[in-house]
C-alpha angles and dihedrals in degrees: 000000000000091000092051091047091051091052089055088050088057090054098055122082091218129060104254099203093041092055091046090051088055090055097257102162094186090059091044091054093045092048091044089054090052092049092048091045093052090045091052092053095046091049090052094057096040090097094062114127098244141019094252090058090047093052094043095052095040088055093045093048093047090046088056090051090050091052091048090050090053093049091049091049095045104033096050100107100193104056145346112270097209094049089050094052093045088052087056097251100168096194093057088048091052095048090045091055093046092050090050095051096040094049092045088056090052091047093048092050091049094050097051 
């Protein structure tokens, strides 16, 4: 999970943990949604028969979540998600969290 979370950190234009340390609630919600999303995907593949299937499907599921995040960031026409989160826009942090969790549930259901 730490590896996947580090990859998400590379995708954002802001430093997630630095922003959380400054008390940025929007960043905390968005990061919490990513953590929950990764955990949901990993849990859904935990019942795979062997470790290789577990690793493969965890990677595929998390890759799909990465792709969804990139689409969410770059397809949103009105504003830039990362900039709004860095600017402490709580509404954007909440919707980012909800999208991460919701999409991870769909991805997890599709994998199993």
